[in-house]
All heavy atoms as atom14 arrays in JSON, in Angstrom:
{
  "sequence": "MIYHHIALNVPLGLLTYAHPAAIKSGTRVVVPFRGKPAVGVVWAHSVAPSFSV",
  "atom14_mask": [
    [1, 1, 1, 1, 1, 1, 1, 1, 0, 0, 0, 0, 0, 0],
    [1, 1, 1, 1, 1, 1, 1, 1, 0, 0, 0, 0, 0, 0],
    [1, 1, 1, 1, 1, 1, 1, 1, 1, 1, 1, 1, 0, 0],
    [1, 1, 1, 1, 1, 1, 1, 1, 1, 1, 0, 0, 0, 0],
    [1, 1, 1, 1, 1, 1, 1, 1, 1, 1, 0, 0, 0, 0],
    [1, 1, 1, 1, 1, 1, 1, 1, 0, 0, 0, 0, 0, 0],
    [1, 1, 1, 1, 1, 0, 0, 0, 0, 0, 0, 0, 0, 0],
    [1, 1, 1, 1, 1, 1, 1, 1, 0, 0, 0, 0, 0, 0],
    [1, 1, 1, 1, 1, 1, 1, 1, 0, 0, 0, 0, 0, 0],
    [1, 1, 1, 1, 1, 1, 1, 0, 0, 0, 0, 0, 0, 0],
    [1, 1, 1, 1, 1, 1, 1, 0, 0, 0, 0, 0, 0, 0],
    [1, 1, 1, 1, 1, 1, 1, 1, 0, 0, 0, 0, 0, 0],
    [1, 1, 1, 1, 0, 0, 0, 0, 0, 0, 0, 0, 0, 0],
    [1, 1, 1, 1, 1, 1, 1, 1, 0, 0, 0, 0, 0, 0],
    [1, 1, 1, 1, 1, 1, 1, 1, 0, 0, 0, 0, 0, 0],
    [1, 1, 1, 1, 1, 1, 1, 0, 0, 0, 0, 0, 0, 0],
    [1, 1, 1, 1, 1, 1, 1, 1, 1, 1, 1, 1, 0, 0],
    [1, 1, 1, 1, 1, 0, 0, 0, 0, 0, 0, 0, 0, 0],
    [1, 1, 1, 1, 1, 1, 1, 1, 1, 1, 0, 0, 0, 0],
    [1, 1, 1, 1, 1, 1, 1, 0, 0, 0, 0, 0, 0, 0],
    [1, 1, 1, 1, 1, 0, 0, 0, 0, 0, 0, 0, 0, 0],
    [1, 1, 1, 1, 1, 0, 0, 0, 0, 0, 0, 0, 0, 0],
    [1, 1, 1, 1, 1, 1, 1, 1, 0, 0, 0, 0, 0, 0],
    [1, 1, 1, 1, 1, 1, 1, 1, 1, 0, 0, 0, 0, 0],
    [1, 1, 1, 1, 1, 1, 0, 0, 0, 0, 0, 0, 0, 0],
    [1, 1, 1, 1, 0, 0, 0, 0, 0, 0, 0, 0, 0, 0],
    [1, 1, 1, 1, 1, 1, 1, 0, 0, 0, 0, 0, 0, 0],
    [1, 1, 1, 1, 1, 1, 1, 1, 1, 1, 1, 0, 0, 0],
    [1, 1, 1, 1, 1, 1, 1, 0, 0, 0, 0, 0, 0, 0],
    [1, 1, 1, 1, 1, 1, 1, 0, 0, 0, 0, 0, 0, 0],
    [1, 1, 1, 1, 1, 1, 1, 0, 0, 0, 0, 0, 0, 0],
    [1, 1, 1, 1, 1, 1, 1, 0, 0, 0, 0, 0, 0, 0],
    [1, 1, 1, 1, 1, 1, 1, 1, 1, 1, 1, 0, 0, 0],
    [1, 1, 1, 1, 1, 1, 1, 1, 1, 1, 1, 0, 0, 0],
    [1, 1, 1, 1, 0, 0, 0, 0, 0, 0, 0, 0, 0, 0],
    [1, 1, 1, 1, 1, 1, 1, 1, 1, 0, 0, 0, 0, 0],
    [1, 1, 1, 1, 1, 1, 1, 0, 0, 0, 0, 0, 0, 0],
    [1, 1, 1, 1, 1, 0, 0, 0, 0, 0, 0, 0, 0, 0],
    [1, 1, 1, 1, 1, 1, 1, 0, 0, 0, 0, 0, 0, 0],
    [1, 1, 1, 1, 0, 0, 0, 0, 0, 0, 0, 0, 0, 0],
    [1, 1, 1, 1, 1, 1, 1, 0, 0, 0, 0, 0, 0, 0],
    [1, 1, 1, 1, 1, 1, 1, 0, 0, 0, 0, 0, 0, 0],
    [1, 1, 1, 1, 1, 1, 1, 1, 1, 1, 1, 1, 1, 1],
    [1, 1, 1, 1, 1, 0, 0, 0, 0, 0, 0, 0, 0, 0],
    [1, 1, 1, 1, 1, 1, 1, 1, 1, 1, 0, 0, 0, 0],
    [1, 1, 1, 1, 1, 1, 0, 0, 0, 0, 0, 0, 0, 0],
    [1, 1, 1, 1, 1, 1, 1, 0, 0, 0, 0, 0, 0, 0],
    [1, 1, 1, 1, 1, 0, 0, 0, 0, 0, 0, 0, 0, 0],
    [1, 1, 1, 1, 1, 1, 1, 0, 0, 0, 0, 0, 0, 0],
    [1, 1, 1, 1, 1, 1, 0, 0, 0, 0, 0, 0, 0, 0],
    [1, 1, 1, 1, 1, 1, 1, 1, 1, 1, 1, 0, 0, 0],
    [1, 1, 1, 1, 1, 1, 0, 0, 0, 0, 0, 0, 0, 0],
    [1, 1, 1, 1, 1, 1, 1, 0, 0, 0, 0, 0, 0, 0]
  ],
  "atom14_positions": [
    [[70.53, 46.57, 95.77], [71.82, 45.99, 95.43], [71.62, 44.93, 94.35], [70.66, 44.17, 94.4], [72.47, 45.36, 96.64], [72.99, 46.35, 97.64], [74.2, 47.4, 96.88], [75.35, 47.61, 98.15], [0.0, 0.0, 0.0], [0.0, 0.0, 0.0], [0.0, 0.0, 0.0], [0.0, 0.0, 0.0], [0.0, 0.0, 0.0], [0.0, 0.0, 0.0]],
    [[72.57, 44.87, 93.47], [72.57, 43.85, 92.41], [73.73, 42.91, 92.7], [74.85, 43.35, 92.96], [72.71, 44.51, 91.02], [71.53, 45.42, 90.78], [72.84, 43.45, 89.93], [71.63, 46.25, 89.53], [0.0, 0.0, 0.0], [0.0, 0.0, 0.0], [0.0, 0.0, 0.0], [0.0, 0.0, 0.0], [0.0, 0.0, 0.0], [0.0, 0.0, 0.0]],
    [[73.44, 41.63, 92.68], [74.47, 40.64, 92.96], [75.14, 40.19, 91.67], [74.49, 40.03, 90.64], [73.86, 39.45, 93.7], [73.4, 39.81, 95.08], [72.07, 40.15, 95.33], [74.3, 39.86, 96.14], [71.66, 40.51, 96.59], [73.89, 40.22, 97.41], [72.57, 40.54, 97.62], [72.17, 40.9, 98.88], [0.0, 0.0, 0.0], [0.0, 0.0, 0.0]],
    [[76.45, 39.98, 91.77], [77.27, 39.59, 90.61], [78.09, 38.36, 90.98], [78.55, 38.24, 92.11], [78.25, 40.71, 90.25], [77.59, 41.99, 89.88], [77.07, 42.85, 90.81], [77.37, 42.56, 88.68], [76.56, 43.91, 90.2], [76.73, 43.75, 88.9], [0.0, 0.0, 0.0], [0.0, 0.0, 0.0], [0.0, 0.0, 0.0], [0.0, 0.0, 0.0]],
    [[78.27, 37.46, 90.03], [79.23, 36.37, 90.2], [80.56, 36.88, 89.66], [80.62, 37.36, 88.53], [78.81, 35.12, 89.43], [77.73, 34.35, 90.12], [76.97, 33.42, 89.48], [77.28, 34.35, 91.4], [76.11, 32.89, 90.33], [76.27, 33.45, 91.5], [0.0, 0.0, 0.0], [0.0, 0.0, 0.0], [0.0, 0.0, 0.0], [0.0, 0.0, 0.0]],
    [[81.59, 36.76, 90.48], [82.92, 37.23, 90.12], [83.87, 36.04, 90.09], [83.89, 35.23, 91.02], [83.44, 38.27, 91.14], [82.44, 39.39, 91.36], [84.81, 38.8, 90.72], [82.2, 40.28, 90.18], [0.0, 0.0, 0.0], [0.0, 0.0, 0.0], [0.0, 0.0, 0.0], [0.0, 0.0, 0.0], [0.0, 0.0, 0.0], [0.0, 0.0, 0.0]],
    [[84.64, 35.94, 89.02], [85.65, 34.89, 88.89], [86.99, 35.46, 89.36], [87.47, 36.44, 88.8], [85.74, 34.41, 87.45], [0.0, 0.0, 0.0], [0.0, 0.0, 0.0], [0.0, 0.0, 0.0], [0.0, 0.0, 0.0], [0.0, 0.0, 0.0], [0.0, 0.0, 0.0], [0.0, 0.0, 0.0], [0.0, 0.0, 0.0], [0.0, 0.0, 0.0]],
    [[87.54, 34.86, 90.4], [88.87, 35.23, 90.89], [89.81, 34.07, 90.6], [89.38, 32.95, 90.36], [88.84, 35.49, 92.39], [87.96, 36.63, 92.89], [88.0, 36.7, 94.4], [88.39, 37.94, 92.28], [0.0, 0.0, 0.0], [0.0, 0.0, 0.0], [0.0, 0.0, 0.0], [0.0, 0.0, 0.0], [0.0, 0.0, 0.0], [0.0, 0.0, 0.0]],
    [[91.09, 34.34, 90.65], [92.08, 33.29, 90.4], [92.34, 32.51, 91.69], [93.44, 32.5, 92.23], [93.37, 33.92, 89.87], [94.34, 32.88, 89.36], [93.95, 31.76, 89.08], [95.59, 33.25, 89.25], [0.0, 0.0, 0.0], [0.0, 0.0, 0.0], [0.0, 0.0, 0.0], [0.0, 0.0, 0.0], [0.0, 0.0, 0.0], [0.0, 0.0, 0.0]],
    [[91.28, 31.89, 92.2], [91.35, 31.05, 93.41], [90.53, 29.79, 93.15], [89.59, 29.81, 92.36], [90.82, 31.8, 94.66], [91.69, 32.98, 95.0], [89.39, 32.24, 94.48], [0.0, 0.0, 0.0], [0.0, 0.0, 0.0], [0.0, 0.0, 0.0], [0.0, 0.0, 0.0], [0.0, 0.0, 0.0], [0.0, 0.0, 0.0], [0.0, 0.0, 0.0]],
    [[90.86, 28.69, 93.8], [90.14, 27.42, 93.54], [88.8, 27.29, 94.27], [88.45, 26.22, 94.73], [91.15, 26.37, 94.02], [91.9, 27.05, 95.11], [92.01, 28.49, 94.67], [0.0, 0.0, 0.0], [0.0, 0.0, 0.0], [0.0, 0.0, 0.0], [0.0, 0.0, 0.0], [0.0, 0.0, 0.0], [0.0, 0.0, 0.0], [0.0, 0.0, 0.0]],
    [[88.06, 28.37, 94.41], [86.78, 28.33, 95.13], [85.58, 28.42, 94.21], [84.45, 28.39, 94.67], [86.72, 29.49, 96.14], [87.76, 29.47, 97.24], [87.66, 30.72, 98.09], [87.59, 28.23, 98.11], [0.0, 0.0, 0.0], [0.0, 0.0, 0.0], [0.0, 0.0, 0.0], [0.0, 0.0, 0.0], [0.0, 0.0, 0.0], [0.0, 0.0, 0.0]],
    [[85.78, 28.6, 92.93], [84.66, 28.79, 92.02], [84.26, 30.25, 92.0], [85.0, 31.13, 92.41], [0.0, 0.0, 0.0], [0.0, 0.0, 0.0], [0.0, 0.0, 0.0], [0.0, 0.0, 0.0], [0.0, 0.0, 0.0], [0.0, 0.0, 0.0], [0.0, 0.0, 0.0], [0.0, 0.0, 0.0], [0.0, 0.0, 0.0], [0.0, 0.0, 0.0]],
    [[83.06, 30.51, 91.52], [82.57, 31.89, 91.42], [82.15, 32.39, 92.79], [81.54, 31.66, 93.57], [81.39, 31.96, 90.45], [81.68, 31.58, 89.01], [80.39, 31.54, 88.2], [82.67, 32.54, 88.39], [0.0, 0.0, 0.0], [0.0, 0.0, 0.0], [0.0, 0.0, 0.0], [0.0, 0.0, 0.0], [0.0, 0.0, 0.0], [0.0, 0.0, 0.0]],
    [[82.48, 33.64, 93.08], [82.1, 34.26, 94.34], [81.04, 35.32, 94.07], [81.02, 35.91, 92.99], [83.32, 34.89, 95.02], [84.44, 33.9, 95.32], [85.65, 34.65, 95.88], [83.98, 32.85, 96.3], [0.0, 0.0, 0.0], [0.0, 0.0, 0.0], [0.0, 0.0, 0.0], [0.0, 0.0, 0.0], [0.0, 0.0, 0.0], [0.0, 0.0, 0.0]],
    [[80.17, 35.56, 95.02], [79.08, 36.51, 94.85], [79.39, 37.8, 95.59], [79.73, 37.77, 96.78], [77.76, 35.91, 95.39], [77.51, 34.67, 94.73], [76.59, 36.85, 95.12], [0.0, 0.0, 0.0], [0.0, 0.0, 0.0], [0.0, 0.0, 0.0], [0.0, 0.0, 0.0], [0.0, 0.0, 0.0], [0.0, 0.0, 0.0], [0.0, 0.0, 0.0]],
    [[79.28, 38.91, 94.87], [79.5, 40.24, 95.44], [78.32, 41.13, 95.07], [77.69, 40.94, 94.03], [80.78, 40.88, 94.89], [82.05, 40.27, 95.46], [82.62, 39.15, 94.87], [82.67, 40.83, 96.57], [83.78, 38.59, 95.38], [83.83, 40.27, 97.08], [84.38, 39.16, 96.49], [85.52, 38.62, 97.0], [0.0, 0.0, 0.0], [0.0, 0.0, 0.0]],
    [[78.03, 42.12, 95.91], [76.94, 43.06, 95.65], [77.51, 44.41, 95.22], [78.58, 44.82, 95.66], [76.1, 43.25, 96.9], [0.0, 0.0, 0.0], [0.0, 0.0, 0.0], [0.0, 0.0, 0.0], [0.0, 0.0, 0.0], [0.0, 0.0, 0.0], [0.0, 0.0, 0.0], [0.0, 0.0, 0.0], [0.0, 0.0, 0.0], [0.0, 0.0, 0.0]],
    [[76.78, 45.08, 94.34], [77.14, 46.42, 93.89], [75.84, 47.16, 93.61], [74.86, 46.55, 93.19], [77.99, 46.32, 92.61], [78.62, 47.61, 92.21], [78.02, 48.48, 91.35], [79.8, 48.17, 92.57], [78.81, 49.53, 91.19], [79.89, 49.37, 91.91], [0.0, 0.0, 0.0], [0.0, 0.0, 0.0], [0.0, 0.0, 0.0], [0.0, 0.0, 0.0]],
    [[75.8, 48.48, 93.8], [74.53, 49.2, 93.61], [74.05, 49.26, 92.16], [72.87, 49.51, 91.93], [74.81, 50.6, 94.15], [76.26, 50.69, 94.37], [76.82, 49.32, 94.38], [0.0, 0.0, 0.0], [0.0, 0.0, 0.0], [0.0, 0.0, 0.0], [0.0, 0.0, 0.0], [0.0, 0.0, 0.0], [0.0, 0.0, 0.0], [0.0, 0.0, 0.0]],
    [[74.92, 49.03, 91.2], [74.53, 49.08, 89.78], [74.99, 47.81, 89.08], [75.9, 47.12, 89.55], [75.16, 50.29, 89.1], [0.0, 0.0, 0.0], [0.0, 0.0, 0.0], [0.0, 0.0, 0.0], [0.0, 0.0, 0.0], [0.0, 0.0, 0.0], [0.0, 0.0, 0.0], [0.0, 0.0, 0.0], [0.0, 0.0, 0.0], [0.0, 0.0, 0.0]],
    [[74.34, 47.5, 87.96], [74.74, 46.33, 87.18], [76.09, 46.6, 86.52], [76.34, 47.69, 86.02], [73.7, 46.0, 86.12], [0.0, 0.0, 0.0], [0.0, 0.0, 0.0], [0.0, 0.0, 0.0], [0.0, 0.0, 0.0], [0.0, 0.0, 0.0], [0.0, 0.0, 0.0], [0.0, 0.0, 0.0], [0.0, 0.0, 0.0], [0.0, 0.0, 0.0]],
    [[76.95, 45.6, 86.53], [78.25, 45.68, 85.87], [78.24, 44.67, 84.74], [77.87, 43.51, 84.94], [79.4, 45.38, 86.85], [79.34, 46.34, 88.04], [80.74, 45.48, 86.15], [80.3, 45.98, 89.16], [0.0, 0.0, 0.0], [0.0, 0.0, 0.0], [0.0, 0.0, 0.0], [0.0, 0.0, 0.0], [0.0, 0.0, 0.0], [0.0, 0.0, 0.0]],
    [[78.62, 45.08, 83.56], [78.58, 44.23, 82.37], [79.5, 43.01, 82.53], [80.62, 43.13, 83.06], [79.02, 45.06, 81.16], [78.95, 44.34, 79.87], [79.35, 45.25, 78.72], [79.38, 44.47, 77.43], [79.83, 45.31, 76.31], [0.0, 0.0, 0.0], [0.0, 0.0, 0.0], [0.0, 0.0, 0.0], [0.0, 0.0, 0.0], [0.0, 0.0, 0.0]],
    [[79.03, 41.85, 82.1], [79.84, 40.64, 82.13], [81.11, 40.85, 81.32], [81.1, 41.49, 80.28], [79.06, 39.46, 81.54], [77.93, 39.2, 82.32], [0.0, 0.0, 0.0], [0.0, 0.0, 0.0], [0.0, 0.0, 0.0], [0.0, 0.0, 0.0], [0.0, 0.0, 0.0], [0.0, 0.0, 0.0], [0.0, 0.0, 0.0], [0.0, 0.0, 0.0]],
    [[82.22, 40.32, 81.84], [83.51, 40.47, 81.18], [84.33, 41.65, 81.68], [85.49, 41.79, 81.34], [0.0, 0.0, 0.0], [0.0, 0.0, 0.0], [0.0, 0.0, 0.0], [0.0, 0.0, 0.0], [0.0, 0.0, 0.0], [0.0, 0.0, 0.0], [0.0, 0.0, 0.0], [0.0, 0.0, 0.0], [0.0, 0.0, 0.0], [0.0, 0.0, 0.0]],
    [[83.73, 42.48, 82.53], [84.42, 43.65, 83.07], [85.38, 43.21, 84.17], [85.03, 42.41, 85.04], [83.41, 44.65, 83.65], [82.5, 45.02, 82.62], [84.09, 45.88, 84.19], [0.0, 0.0, 0.0], [0.0, 0.0, 0.0], [0.0, 0.0, 0.0], [0.0, 0.0, 0.0], [0.0, 0.0, 0.0], [0.0, 0.0, 0.0], [0.0, 0.0, 0.0]],
    [[86.6, 43.74, 84.15], [87.55, 43.48, 85.22], [87.22, 44.38, 86.4], [86.92, 45.56, 86.22], [88.98, 43.76, 84.75], [89.45, 42.73, 83.73], [90.83, 43.04, 83.23], [91.76, 42.92, 84.35], [93.03, 43.33, 84.3], [93.5, 43.87, 83.21], [93.81, 43.18, 85.34], [0.0, 0.0, 0.0], [0.0, 0.0, 0.0], [0.0, 0.0, 0.0]],
    [[87.24, 43.82, 87.59], [86.9, 44.55, 88.81], [87.91, 44.23, 89.91], [88.61, 43.21, 89.85], [85.48, 44.2, 89.3], [84.42, 44.68, 88.33], [85.33, 42.71, 89.54], [0.0, 0.0, 0.0], [0.0, 0.0, 0.0], [0.0, 0.0, 0.0], [0.0, 0.0, 0.0], [0.0, 0.0, 0.0], [0.0, 0.0, 0.0], [0.0, 0.0, 0.0]],
    [[87.98, 45.1, 90.89], [88.78, 44.85, 92.09], [87.81, 44.66, 93.24], [86.94, 45.51, 93.48], [89.75, 46.01, 92.38], [90.5, 45.78, 93.67], [90.72, 46.19, 91.23], [0.0, 0.0, 0.0], [0.0, 0.0, 0.0], [0.0, 0.0, 0.0], [0.0, 0.0, 0.0], [0.0, 0.0, 0.0], [0.0, 0.0, 0.0], [0.0, 0.0, 0.0]],
    [[87.92, 43.53, 93.93], [87.02, 43.2, 95.04], [87.85, 42.8, 96.26], [88.99, 42.36, 96.13], [86.05, 42.05, 94.67], [85.12, 42.47, 93.55], [86.81, 40.8, 94.29], [0.0, 0.0, 0.0], [0.0, 0.0, 0.0], [0.0, 0.0, 0.0], [0.0, 0.0, 0.0], [0.0, 0.0, 0.0], [0.0, 0.0, 0.0], [0.0, 0.0, 0.0]],
    [[87.28, 42.96, 97.46], [88.01, 42.49, 98.65], [87.96, 40.97, 98.74], [86.91, 40.36, 98.52], [87.25, 43.15, 99.8], [85.88, 43.38, 99.27], [86.03, 43.61, 97.8], [0.0, 0.0, 0.0], [0.0, 0.0, 0.0], [0.0, 0.0, 0.0], [0.0, 0.0, 0.0], [0.0, 0.0, 0.0], [0.0, 0.0, 0.0], [0.0, 0.0, 0.0]],
    [[89.1, 40.36, 99.03], [89.16, 38.91, 99.21], [90.18, 38.63, 100.3], [91.36, 38.95, 100.15], [89.54, 38.2, 97.91], [89.59, 36.71, 98.04], [88.42, 35.97, 98.14], [90.8, 36.04, 98.08], [88.46, 34.59, 98.27], [90.85, 34.66, 98.21], [89.67, 33.94, 98.31], [0.0, 0.0, 0.0], [0.0, 0.0, 0.0], [0.0, 0.0, 0.0]],
    [[89.72, 38.07, 101.41], [90.56, 37.77, 102.56], [91.34, 38.98, 103.05], [92.54, 38.91, 103.33], [91.51, 36.61, 102.25], [90.79, 35.3, 102.06], [91.74, 34.15, 101.99], [90.98, 32.92, 101.91], [91.54, 31.74, 101.77], [92.85, 31.63, 101.7], [90.79, 30.67, 101.71], [0.0, 0.0, 0.0], [0.0, 0.0, 0.0], [0.0, 0.0, 0.0]],
    [[90.66, 40.13, 103.08], [91.26, 41.34, 103.61], [92.19, 42.08, 102.66], [92.81, 43.05, 103.06], [0.0, 0.0, 0.0], [0.0, 0.0, 0.0], [0.0, 0.0, 0.0], [0.0, 0.0, 0.0], [0.0, 0.0, 0.0], [0.0, 0.0, 0.0], [0.0, 0.0, 0.0], [0.0, 0.0, 0.0], [0.0, 0.0, 0.0], [0.0, 0.0, 0.0]],
    [[92.3, 41.62, 101.41], [93.18, 42.27, 100.44], [92.4, 42.49, 99.15], [91.48, 41.74, 98.84], [94.39, 41.4, 100.13], [95.29, 41.15, 101.31], [96.46, 40.29, 100.9], [97.36, 40.0, 102.11], [98.48, 39.14, 101.73], [0.0, 0.0, 0.0], [0.0, 0.0, 0.0], [0.0, 0.0, 0.0], [0.0, 0.0, 0.0], [0.0, 0.0, 0.0]],
    [[92.79, 43.49, 98.37], [92.13, 43.67, 97.06], [92.56, 42.58, 96.09], [93.73, 42.19, 96.08], [92.6, 45.05, 96.6], [93.75, 45.42, 97.47], [93.71, 44.56, 98.68], [0.0, 0.0, 0.0], [0.0, 0.0, 0.0], [0.0, 0.0, 0.0], [0.0, 0.0, 0.0], [0.0, 0.0, 0.0], [0.0, 0.0, 0.0], [0.0, 0.0, 0.0]],
    [[91.61, 42.09, 95.31], [91.9, 41.06, 94.32], [91.22, 41.44, 93.0], [90.11, 41.96, 93.0], [91.38, 39.71, 94.79], [0.0, 0.0, 0.0], [0.0, 0.0, 0.0], [0.0, 0.0, 0.0], [0.0, 0.0, 0.0], [0.0, 0.0, 0.0], [0.0, 0.0, 0.0], [0.0, 0.0, 0.0], [0.0, 0.0, 0.0], [0.0, 0.0, 0.0]],
    [[91.9, 41.17, 91.9], [91.34, 41.44, 90.57], [90.53, 40.23, 90.13], [90.97, 39.09, 90.25], [92.46, 41.73, 89.55], [91.89, 41.92, 88.16], [93.24, 42.97, 89.98], [0.0, 0.0, 0.0], [0.0, 0.0, 0.0], [0.0, 0.0, 0.0], [0.0, 0.0, 0.0], [0.0, 0.0, 0.0], [0.0, 0.0, 0.0], [0.0, 0.0, 0.0]],
    [[89.34, 40.51, 89.61], [88.48, 39.44, 89.12], [87.74, 39.9, 87.88], [87.91, 41.04, 87.42], [0.0, 0.0, 0.0], [0.0, 0.0, 0.0], [0.0, 0.0, 0.0], [0.0, 0.0, 0.0], [0.0, 0.0, 0.0], [0.0, 0.0, 0.0], [0.0, 0.0, 0.0], [0.0, 0.0, 0.0], [0.0, 0.0, 0.0], [0.0, 0.0, 0.0]],
    [[86.93, 39.01, 87.33], [86.14, 39.3, 86.13], [84.68, 39.01, 86.46], [84.36, 37.97, 87.03], [86.59, 38.42, 84.95], [85.73, 38.66, 83.72], [88.06, 38.69, 84.61], [0.0, 0.0, 0.0], [0.0, 0.0, 0.0], [0.0, 0.0, 0.0], [0.0, 0.0, 0.0], [0.0, 0.0, 0.0], [0.0, 0.0, 0.0], [0.0, 0.0, 0.0]],
    [[83.81, 39.94, 86.08], [82.38, 39.74, 86.27], [81.93, 38.62, 85.35], [82.11, 38.7, 84.13], [81.57, 41.03, 85.99], [80.08, 40.76, 86.11], [82.0, 42.14, 86.93], [0.0, 0.0, 0.0], [0.0, 0.0, 0.0], [0.0, 0.0, 0.0], [0.0, 0.0, 0.0], [0.0, 0.0, 0.0], [0.0, 0.0, 0.0], [0.0, 0.0, 0.0]],
    [[81.38, 37.57, 85.93], [80.93, 36.41, 85.16], [79.46, 36.54, 84.8], [79.05, 36.19, 83.71], [81.17, 35.15, 85.99], [81.13, 33.9, 85.2], [80.08, 33.03, 85.1], [82.18, 33.35, 84.4], [80.41, 31.99, 84.3], [81.71, 32.15, 83.85], [83.48, 33.76, 84.12], [82.48, 31.37, 83.03], [84.24, 32.98, 83.3], [83.74, 31.8, 82.76]],
    [[78.67, 37.05, 85.74], [77.23, 37.23, 85.52], [76.73, 38.29, 86.48], [77.3, 38.51, 87.54], [76.49, 35.92, 85.76], [0.0, 0.0, 0.0], [0.0, 0.0, 0.0], [0.0, 0.0, 0.0], [0.0, 0.0, 0.0], [0.0, 0.0, 0.0], [0.0, 0.0, 0.0], [0.0, 0.0, 0.0], [0.0, 0.0, 0.0], [0.0, 0.0, 0.0]],
    [[75.65, 38.97, 86.09], [75.05, 39.97, 86.98], [73.57, 39.66, 87.14], [73.02, 38.82, 86.43], [75.27, 41.39, 86.46], [74.65, 41.66, 85.12], [73.36, 42.04, 84.95], [75.19, 41.59, 83.88], [73.12, 42.2, 83.67], [74.22, 41.93, 82.99], [0.0, 0.0, 0.0], [0.0, 0.0, 0.0], [0.0, 0.0, 0.0], [0.0, 0.0, 0.0]],
    [[72.97, 40.32, 88.09], [71.55, 40.1, 88.44], [71.28, 38.64, 88.81], [70.31, 38.05, 88.38], [70.64, 40.55, 87.31], [70.82, 41.9, 87.02], [0.0, 0.0, 0.0], [0.0, 0.0, 0.0], [0.0, 0.0, 0.0], [0.0, 0.0, 0.0], [0.0, 0.0, 0.0], [0.0, 0.0, 0.0], [0.0, 0.0, 0.0], [0.0, 0.0, 0.0]],
    [[72.18, 38.07, 89.59], [72.04, 36.68, 90.02], [71.44, 36.66, 91.43], [71.49, 37.64, 92.15], [73.39, 35.94, 90.02], [73.95, 35.87, 88.62], [74.38, 36.6, 90.95], [0.0, 0.0, 0.0], [0.0, 0.0, 0.0], [0.0, 0.0, 0.0], [0.0, 0.0, 0.0], [0.0, 0.0, 0.0], [0.0, 0.0, 0.0], [0.0, 0.0, 0.0]],
    [[70.87, 35.55, 91.78], [70.34, 35.37, 93.14], [71.49, 34.96, 94.05], [72.29, 34.09, 93.68], [69.27, 34.3, 93.15], [0.0, 0.0, 0.0], [0.0, 0.0, 0.0], [0.0, 0.0, 0.0], [0.0, 0.0, 0.0], [0.0, 0.0, 0.0], [0.0, 0.0, 0.0], [0.0, 0.0, 0.0], [0.0, 0.0, 0.0], [0.0, 0.0, 0.0]],
    [[71.62, 35.59, 95.2], [72.71, 35.21, 96.11], [72.5, 33.78, 96.63], [71.37, 33.34, 96.78], [72.63, 36.24, 97.24], [71.25, 36.75, 97.19], [70.8, 36.64, 95.76], [0.0, 0.0, 0.0], [0.0, 0.0, 0.0], [0.0, 0.0, 0.0], [0.0, 0.0, 0.0], [0.0, 0.0, 0.0], [0.0, 0.0, 0.0], [0.0, 0.0, 0.0]],
    [[73.59, 33.1, 96.9], [73.49, 31.72, 97.38], [73.45, 31.66, 98.9], [73.69, 30.63, 99.49], [74.7, 30.91, 96.85], [75.9, 31.52, 97.28], [0.0, 0.0, 0.0], [0.0, 0.0, 0.0], [0.0, 0.0, 0.0], [0.0, 0.0, 0.0], [0.0, 0.0, 0.0], [0.0, 0.0, 0.0], [0.0, 0.0, 0.0], [0.0, 0.0, 0.0]],
    [[73.14, 32.78, 99.54], [73.05, 32.84, 100.99], [71.83, 33.65, 101.38], [71.29, 34.4, 100.59], [74.32, 33.48, 101.58], [74.63, 34.83, 100.96], [74.07, 35.97, 101.47], [75.47, 34.93, 99.87], [74.34, 37.22, 100.91], [75.75, 36.17, 99.3], [75.18, 37.31, 99.82], [0.0, 0.0, 0.0], [0.0, 0.0, 0.0], [0.0, 0.0, 0.0]],
    [[71.41, 33.52, 102.61], [70.25, 34.27, 103.1], [70.75, 35.52, 103.81], [71.68, 35.46, 104.6], [69.45, 33.42, 104.07], [68.95, 32.29, 103.42], [0.0, 0.0, 0.0], [0.0, 0.0, 0.0], [0.0, 0.0, 0.0], [0.0, 0.0, 0.0], [0.0, 0.0, 0.0], [0.0, 0.0, 0.0], [0.0, 0.0, 0.0], [0.0, 0.0, 0.0]],
    [[70.11, 36.64, 103.54], [70.5, 37.91, 104.15], [69.5, 38.28, 105.22], [68.36, 38.1, 105.13], [70.59, 39.02, 103.09], [71.0, 40.33, 103.73], [71.53, 38.64, 101.99], [0.0, 0.0, 0.0], [0.0, 0.0, 0.0], [0.0, 0.0, 0.0], [0.0, 0.0, 0.0], [0.0, 0.0, 0.0], [0.0, 0.0, 0.0], [0.0, 0.0, 0.0]]
  ]
}
């Protein structure tokens, strides 16, 4: 899995999501957020997650 920072229109800062392939920065994506789909923009890819798995 490759981790990506995704910018959503929420006051939480960048959120980290995993995807099996790298997604180019600047790409619009739909991700789950609080049980609903949300549109965001890939800010960075191949980042280290900020949590332990």
